[in-house]
C-alpha positions as CSV (number, residue, x, y, z in Angstrom):
1,M,41.6,58.7,-254.9
2,S,37.9,58.0,-255.0
3,E,36.6,54.5,-255.7
4,S,35.1,55.7,-259.0
5,L,38.5,56.8,-260.2
6,M,40.5,53.9,-258.9
7,R,41.8,51.7,-261.7
8,V,41.8,47.9,-261.4
9,R,43.4,45.2,-263.4
10,I,44.0,41.4,-263.3
11,N,46.3,40.3,-260.5
12,A,49.8,40.0,-261.8
13,A,50.1,36.7,-260.0
14,V,47.2,35.2,-261.9
15,R,47.5,33.3,-265.1
16,M,44.5,32.1,-267.2
17,I,44.3,28.5,-268.4
18,P,41.7,27.8,-271.2
19,P,39.5,24.7,-271.2
20,S,41.2,21.5,-272.3
21,E,41.3,17.8,-271.8
22,L,43.7,18.5,-269.0
23,V,41.7,21.0,-266.9
24,G,38.1,20.3,-268.0
25,D,35.4,22.4,-269.7
26,R,35.9,25.6,-267.6
27,W,38.5,28.3,-267.7
28,I,40.9,28.3,-264.8
29,A,42.4,31.3,-263.0
30,E,45.5,30.2,-261.2
31,N,47.2,32.4,-258.5
32,L,50.9,31.5,-258.7
33,L,51.6,33.1,-255.3
34,E,48.7,31.6,-253.4
35,K,49.0,28.2,-255.1
36,R,45.2,28.3,-255.7
37,R,43.0,27.7,-258.7
38,H,39.6,29.1,-259.4
39,R,37.2,27.6,-262.0
40,L,35.5,30.3,-264.0
41,R,32.3,30.4,-266.0
42,P,32.6,32.1,-269.4
43,P,31.4,35.6,-268.2
44,A,33.9,35.6,-265.4
45,A,36.7,34.5,-267.8
46,A,35.7,37.3,-270.2
47,A,35.8,39.9,-267.4
48,L,39.2,38.7,-266.2
49,A,40.6,38.8,-269.8
50,A,39.2,42.3,-270.3
51,A,40.9,43.3,-267.0
52,F,44.4,42.9,-268.5
53,R,44.0,46.5,-269.5
54,P,43.8,48.8,-266.4
55,R,40.4,50.6,-266.1
56,T,38.1,51.9,-263.5
57,P,35.5,49.3,-262.3
58,D,32.7,51.4,-264.0
59,D,34.6,51.6,-267.3
60,L,35.4,47.9,-267.2
61,A,31.7,47.0,-266.5
62,A,30.6,49.4,-269.3
63,H,33.1,47.9,-271.8
64,L,31.9,44.3,-271.0
65,A,28.2,45.4,-271.3
66,D,28.8,46.9,-274.7
67,A,30.5,43.7,-276.0
68,D,28.0,41.3,-274.4
69,P,26.1,39.4,-277.1
70,L,23.4,38.6,-274.5
71,H,23.0,42.3,-273.7
72,R,23.3,41.9,-269.9
73,P,23.4,45.3,-268.2
74,A,26.4,47.0,-266.7
75,A,25.1,46.3,-263.2
76,Y,25.4,42.6,-263.9
77,W,29.1,43.0,-264.9
78,S,29.7,45.4,-261.9
79,G,28.6,42.6,-259.6
80,L,30.8,40.1,-261.3
81,I,33.8,42.4,-261.1
82,E,33.2,42.8,-257.3
83,V,33.3,39.0,-257.0
84,L,36.6,38.9,-258.9
85,C,38.0,41.6,-256.6
86,D,36.8,39.7,-253.5
87,R,38.8,36.7,-254.7
88,A,41.9,38.9,-255.4
89,L,41.8,37.9,-259.1
90,V,41.3,41.6,-259.9
91,V,43.2,44.1,-257.8
92,E,44.0,47.8,-257.7
93,E,46.6,48.8,-260.3
94,S,49.0,50.1,-257.7
95,R,49.2,46.8,-255.8
96,A,52.0,45.4,-258.0
97,E,54.2,48.2,-256.7
98,L,53.1,48.1,-253.1
99,D,53.0,44.3,-252.5
100,P,56.6,43.0,-252.2
101,R,55.6,39.5,-253.3
102,L,53.9,40.7,-256.5
103,A,56.9,43.0,-257.2
104,W,59.2,39.9,-256.8
105,L,57.1,37.8,-259.2
106,T,56.8,40.7,-261.8
107,G,60.6,41.2,-261.7
108,L,61.2,37.5,-262.0
109,R,59.0,37.1,-265.0
110,R,60.5,40.1,-266.7
111,S,64.1,39.1,-266.2
112,W,63.6,35.4,-267.1
113,S,61.5,36.2,-270.1
114,R,64.4,38.0,-271.7
115,H,66.0,34.6,-272.2
116,G,62.7,32.9,-273.3
117,W,62.1,31.4,-269.8
118,G,58.6,32.9,-269.1
119,E,57.0,29.5,-268.3
120,A,60.1,28.5,-266.3
121,A,59.6,31.6,-264.2
122,E,56.0,30.7,-263.4
123,Y,57.1,27.1,-262.5
124,H,59.8,28.5,-260.2
125,A,57.2,30.7,-258.5
126,L,54.9,27.7,-257.9
127,A,57.7,25.5,-256.5
128,Y,59.7,28.2,-254.7
129,D,58.4,27.6,-251.2
130,Y,57.0,24.0,-251.6
131,P,56.8,22.4,-248.1
132,C,59.5,19.7,-248.6
133,V,60.0,17.2,-245.7
134,D,63.2,17.7,-243.6
135,Y,64.5,14.1,-243.4
136,S,67.5,15.2,-241.3
137,E,65.1,15.1,-238.3
138,A,63.5,12.0,-237.0
139,A,60.0,13.5,-237.3
140,G,60.5,13.8,-241.1
141,T,60.0,10.1,-241.7
142,Y,56.8,10.0,-239.7
143,F,55.5,13.1,-241.5
144,D,56.2,11.4,-244.8
145,H,54.3,8.3,-243.8
146,D,51.3,10.3,-242.7
147,R,51.3,12.2,-245.9
148,M,51.4,9.0,-248.0
149,R,48.6,7.5,-246.0
150,A,46.5,10.6,-246.6
151,Y,47.0,10.2,-250.3
152,Q,46.1,6.6,-250.1
153,A,42.9,7.4,-248.3
154,V,41.8,9.2,-251.4
155,E,43.3,6.9,-254.1
156,P,45.1,3.6,-253.8
157,D,48.9,3.5,-254.6
158,L,49.0,0.6,-257.0
159,D,50.7,1.8,-260.3
160,R,54.0,0.2,-260.6
161,H,54.4,-1.0,-264.2
162,K,52.5,-0.7,-267.4
163,L,50.2,-3.6,-268.2
164,D,48.7,-2.4,-271.5
165,Y,50.5,-4.8,-273.8
166,L,50.3,-8.2,-272.0
167,E,48.3,-9.7,-274.8
168,R,50.8,-8.8,-277.5
169,P,53.5,-11.2,-278.8
170,E,56.4,-11.5,-276.3
171,L,60.1,-11.9,-276.6
172,P,61.4,-12.8,-273.1
173,L,64.3,-10.8,-271.6
174,P,66.8,-12.2,-269.1
175,A,66.8,-11.0,-265.5
176,P,69.7,-8.7,-264.7
177,A,72.7,-10.4,-263.3
178,E,76.4,-9.8,-262.6
179,G,78.7,-10.6,-265.5
180,M,76.2,-9.9,-268.2
181,T,78.7,-7.5,-269.9
182,P,82.3,-8.4,-270.6
183,G,83.5,-4.8,-270.5
184,T,85.5,-2.9,-267.9
185,V,85.8,0.7,-266.9
186,R,88.6,1.0,-269.4
187,T,86.3,-0.2,-272.2
188,V,83.6,2.3,-271.3
189,W,85.7,5.4,-270.6
190,G,89.2,4.5,-272.0
191,G,90.7,4.0,-275.4
192,E,90.0,0.4,-276.2
193,R,88.2,-0.6,-279.4
194,L,84.4,-0.8,-279.6
195,D,84.2,-3.8,-281.9
196,G,80.9,-5.4,-280.7
197,R,78.0,-6.4,-282.9
198,A,74.5,-5.1,-282.2
199,D,72.5,-8.3,-282.3
200,F,69.5,-9.3,-280.2
201,A,71.6,-11.1,-277.6
202,A,73.6,-8.0,-276.9
203,L,70.5,-5.8,-277.0
204,S,68.6,-8.0,-274.5
205,R,71.4,-7.8,-272.0
206,I,71.5,-4.0,-272.3
207,L,67.7,-3.8,-271.7
208,S,68.0,-6.2,-268.8
209,L,70.7,-4.1,-267.1
210,S,68.9,-0.9,-267.8
211,F,65.3,-1.7,-267.0
212,G,65.2,-5.0,-265.1
213,A,63.9,-5.5,-261.6
214,T,66.3,-6.8,-259.0
215,G,63.7,-7.2,-256.2
216,E,60.8,-5.6,-254.3
217,R,60.4,-3.4,-251.2
218,V,57.2,-3.5,-249.2
219,P,56.3,0.0,-248.0
220,I,55.3,0.6,-244.4
221,T,52.2,2.3,-245.7
222,D,49.3,0.5,-247.4
223,A,50.7,0.5,-250.9
224,A,51.7,-2.0,-253.5
225,P,55.3,-3.3,-253.3
226,L,57.8,-1.0,-254.9
227,L,60.1,-2.4,-257.5
228,R,63.8,-2.3,-257.0
229,R,65.3,-1.8,-260.5
230,S,68.8,-1.7,-261.7
231,S,68.6,2.1,-262.3
232,P,67.8,4.1,-259.2
233,S,64.5,5.9,-258.9
234,G,63.4,8.6,-256.4
235,G,61.0,7.1,-253.9
236,G,60.9,3.9,-255.9
237,R,58.3,5.4,-258.2
238,N,60.0,4.3,-261.4
239,P,58.0,6.7,-263.7
240,S,60.1,5.8,-266.8
241,E,58.9,3.4,-269.4
242,G,61.1,1.9,-272.1
243,Y,60.4,1.3,-275.8
244,L,62.6,-0.4,-278.4
245,I,62.5,0.5,-282.0
246,V,64.4,-2.0,-284.1
247,R,65.7,-1.0,-287.5
248,D,68.3,-3.6,-288.3
249,V,69.2,-6.0,-285.5
250,P,70.1,-9.7,-286.2
251,G,67.9,-12.0,-284.2
252,V,64.8,-9.8,-283.9
253,E,62.3,-8.5,-286.4
254,P,62.2,-4.8,-287.2
255,G,59.4,-3.0,-285.3
256,R,58.3,-1.2,-282.2
257,Y,58.4,-2.9,-278.8
258,H,57.5,-2.1,-275.2
259,V,59.8,-3.2,-272.4
260,T,57.2,-4.8,-270.1
261,M,58.3,-5.4,-266.5
262,R,56.0,-8.3,-265.5
263,P,56.6,-10.8,-267.1
264,F,59.9,-9.2,-268.1
265,G,60.1,-9.1,-271.9
266,L,59.5,-7.1,-275.1
267,R,55.9,-6.8,-276.4
268,L,55.4,-6.1,-280.1
269,L,53.4,-2.9,-280.8
270,D,53.4,-2.8,-284.6
271,D,49.8,-2.8,-285.6
272,G,50.9,-0.5,-288.5
273,G,54.1,-2.2,-289.3
274,P,57.7,-1.2,-288.5
275,L,59.0,2.3,-289.1
276,G,60.8,3.0,-292.4
277,D,63.9,5.1,-292.8
278,E,61.9,8.1,-293.9
279,D,59.7,7.8,-290.8
280,L,62.7,7.5,-288.6
281,R,64.2,10.7,-290.1
282,R,60.9,12.5,-289.5
283,I,60.3,11.3,-286.0
284,F,63.9,11.2,-284.7
285,P,65.5,14.0,-286.7
286,Q,68.3,14.9,-284.3
287,T,69.3,11.3,-283.6
288,V,69.3,10.1,-287.2
289,R,71.2,13.1,-288.4
290,R,73.9,13.0,-285.6
291,F,74.2,9.2,-285.2
292,P,74.8,7.5,-288.6
293,G,74.3,3.7,-288.9
294,V,71.7,3.4,-286.1
295,R,70.5,-0.2,-285.7
296,A,68.1,0.3,-282.7
297,L,66.6,3.1,-280.7
298,V,65.7,2.9,-277.0
299,V,63.0,5.5,-276.3
300,I,62.4,6.6,-272.7
301,T,59.1,8.1,-271.7
302,S,57.6,9.1,-268.4
303,L,54.2,8.2,-266.9
304,F,53.9,11.5,-265.0
305,E,51.0,10.4,-262.7
306,R,53.1,7.6,-261.2
307,N,55.6,10.2,-259.9
308,M,53.0,12.8,-259.1
309,Y,51.3,10.4,-256.7
310,R,54.1,10.9,-254.3
311,Y,55.8,14.2,-255.2
312,R,52.8,16.2,-256.5
313,E,53.2,18.9,-259.1
314,P,56.2,21.1,-258.1
315,R,58.7,18.3,-257.7
316,T,57.5,16.0,-260.4
317,F,59.1,18.0,-263.2
318,R,62.6,17.5,-261.7
319,T,62.4,13.9,-260.6
320,V,61.1,12.5,-263.9
321,H,64.0,13.9,-265.7
322,M,66.5,12.5,-263.2
323,D,64.9,9.1,-263.5
324,A,65.1,9.1,-267.3
325,G,68.7,10.3,-267.2
326,H,69.7,7.4,-264.9
327,I,68.2,4.9,-267.3
328,A,69.6,6.5,-270.4
329,S,73.1,6.6,-268.9
330,T,72.8,2.9,-267.9
331,V,71.8,2.0,-271.5
332,Q,74.7,4.0,-272.9
333,L,77.3,2.5,-270.5
334,S,76.0,-1.0,-270.9
335,A,76.2,-0.7,-274.7
336,R,79.7,0.6,-274.6
337,A,80.8,-2.1,-272.1
338,M,79.8,-4.6,-274.8
339,G,81.7,-2.9,-277.5
340,L,78.8,-1.0,-279.1
341,R,78.4,2.7,-280.0
342,A,75.6,4.5,-278.1
343,A,74.6,8.1,-277.6
344,V,71.8,9.9,-275.8
345,F,69.6,12.6,-277.6
346,D,66.8,14.7,-276.2
347,R,65.5,16.9,-279.0
348,D,63.6,14.5,-281.3
349,A,60.0,15.3,-282.4
350,A,58.2,14.6,-279.1
351,A,54.6,14.7,-280.4
352,D,55.5,12.4,-283.4
353,V,57.3,10.0,-281.1
354,E,54.3,9.8,-278.8
355,E,51.9,9.4,-281.8
356,S,54.1,6.6,-283.2
357,L,54.0,4.7,-280.0
358,G,50.2,5.3,-279.5
359,L,50.7,7.5,-276.4
360,H,48.8,10.5,-275.0
361,G,51.6,13.0,-274.4
362,L,49.9,14.6,-271.3
363,R,49.8,11.2,-269.6
364,E,53.0,9.6,-270.8
365,G,55.5,11.9,-272.5
366,Y,58.6,11.4,-274.5
367,L,61.9,12.4,-272.7
368,L,65.0,10.8,-274.3
369,T,66.3,8.7,-277.1
370,V,69.3,6.4,-276.9
371,A,70.8,5.3,-280.3
372,I,72.7,2.0,-280.5
373,S,74.8,0.7,-283.3
374,D,77.7,-1.7,-284.0
375,G,81.1,-0.8,-282.6
376,E,83.6,0.6,-285.1
377,P,87.1,-0.6,-285.8
378,G,90.1,1.2,-284.6
379,P,90.9,2.9,-281.2
380,V,88.3,5.1,-279.6
381,T,89.5,8.4,-278.3
382,A,89.3,8.7,-274.5
383,P,86.8,11.3,-273.4
384,V,88.2,14.6,-272.2
385,T,87.6,15.2,-268.5
386,A,86.9,18.7,-267.4
387,R,89.2,20.0,-264.7
């Protein structure tokens, strides 16, 4: 087939990302297979968008020239299309069938999209062959240290806990210690009564056991000490932050609080006053509907950059959820050990939660809610264990 009759189209491995606060003021063309991003000026972005429909290069240039409000000639657009072809952002139409990697990605997207997992397919493609370190070999540890030193040469590794609210009114929290909860394994998982009272003394112990620091570890690289916290965290990154929303808890005023690590305590955030019941139903619709009688909510967010410093993009998505899950489970188990009802929810109104707490969702995002209330009289049915 002659070059004049050859049809071209956007590379099936390329996705376009519009300008935003996240990526800046340029369009981005991201190649999912090559793990590479290209910043595009508006004419290049327009040419790439027009190339979603297969055309010959001459037809594509003529189409762009006809629609160009600046009346640039077809020759200008032909040169721009050549540049996009050189960067493999625009390719021959037949390449998707001949290139096995493109065929794999196209099939992956098609099959996963049937279940509404289109974005998950793209994430899977990005993370599929991420060069993880093999720690089963001695060289893995040295490679890890070299990688962290390379990161630190560009940007210091200092972010360990949030310091935004140190000037706010404080309610001190106790350091975590053995014997803070009177419960046993039978209390938590068995059939004993949950007859505790959700007051501030109980709540402070729950927060201590779930978020409190038990010590520090000094890294071998040039980084700030890593906190050892009661809930485990991959790489000691501790991306999760905790917030307490008090509705009706004896011993503490209703309001929104941040669990600040150093000094360890609650910092009051309520410039606009505490949340009313109508606001709680709007912001936490799943939790309020499925957990009647809520007295307090523990909201767990993630500071993504803290984890991305070590794990970078592909592995951050997994590890932040693991981290939040550890803490949420600790909150729930600690509450039950003290005779309180507690349950974990993950489908509240994320954007509204973040706005209520004064957060920017792309930097620190909502992940989980743990609802806490008084225990209830009578025996509690033992959980069913899957066999």
